[in-house]
C-alpha positions, -999 to +999 in steps of 0.1 A: +722-241+878+700-271+879+675-279+908+657-312+905+656-311+869+642-276+866+662-245+852+662-221+878+668-184+867+682-154+885+667-119+883+692-094+877+688-058+888+683-034+857+704-001+864+690+020+839+655+037+846+644+035+811+653-004+809+632-006+839+604+009+826+608-010+794+612-044+813+579-036+832+562-031+799+572-058+781+547-083+792+518-059+798+490-061+768+460-053+787+437-030+769+452-040+735+420-061+726+399-031+733+419-009+710+420-035+683+383-040+686+376-002+681+397+002+651+382-028+633+345-019+644+353+017+628+366+001+596+336-025+595+309+001+602+327+026+576+324-003+547+288-013+557+278+025+553+295+027+521+279-006+509+246+009+520+251+042+501+261+022+471+229+003+475+207+036+477+226+050+444+217+016+426+180+018+438+179+054+428+191+049+392+166+019+388+140+042+401+146+073+377+148+049+346+114+035+361+102+073+360+114+078+326+095+046+313+065+059+328+068+092+313+071+077+277+042+055+282+023+086+293+032+105+264+029+076+240-007+069+249-018+108+251-005+120+217-020+146+192-046+120+180-058+110+216-086+138+216-121+124+208-154+139+211-158+118+245-125+127+259-114+162+243-085+169+265-064+139+268-035+153+247-004+157+269+021+187+261+058+183+273+048+203+304+022+179+313+044+148+309+070+168+331+045+174+354+032+136+354+067+123+360+075+148+388+042+139+404+050+102+405+067+109+438+101+090+437+108+077+472+137+106+475+159+084+499+191+102+489+175+138+492+185+148+457+168+170+431+151+154+400+147+171+367+126+159+337+128+170+303+105+158+274+111+159+236+094+150+204+110+140+171+093+132+137+096+097+126+130+086+118+144+118+133+168+118+163+164+156+170+141+159+200+125+192+207+096+203+228+077+216+199+082+184+180+058+160+161+031+147+188+012+128+163+010+091+162+042+075+146+065+101+160+085+094+189+089+108+224+117+108+246+117+116+283+149+122+302+151+121+339+181+134+358+189+131+393+218+149+415+225+125+442+241+140+474+270+117+484+275+114+522+301+083+521+328+085+547+361+092+535+347+104+501+363+133+483+348+168+493+347+177+455+327+145+447+298+157+469+271+150+442+268+124+417+248+132+385+227+104+371+202+104+343+180+081+324+162+082+293+134+064+274+122+066+242+087+054+228+065+060+196+035+076+200+006+053+198-025+075+193 
């Protein structure tokens, strides 16, 4: 039926109660924006925190690599031929190198644990031991290990720690 160019509709009565409820809810979407916002904000924050954790892992790996380089530098300039009459105690043993590297105080933002191992090898050898050659021309290897506790959301429980290590090798100069 048309009245002055407009369509006129008639409301019909719905007999079943569940159809009445469905017909009443069909046009209501108040609050759906809040639900969508909460769901997407949760996902966004989870991704941001995961990204921050990955940045922290990357920073920590670079920091332990720097610790290993600092340790090999310290051992290279404090070799067996380092003692002189002016400075008779400049020689560094593997325990002193380990202590030096640990004392550099890595900003432990991840809260993990650091382990340092130092080994010496004679020229041309790849077998590093703590009682190896500490003379000029021999090589020293410092390995820094770090156990990073993973606290990312949605991470597996068995992957709660990430082990990483960095090594540096240098020739003892004196």
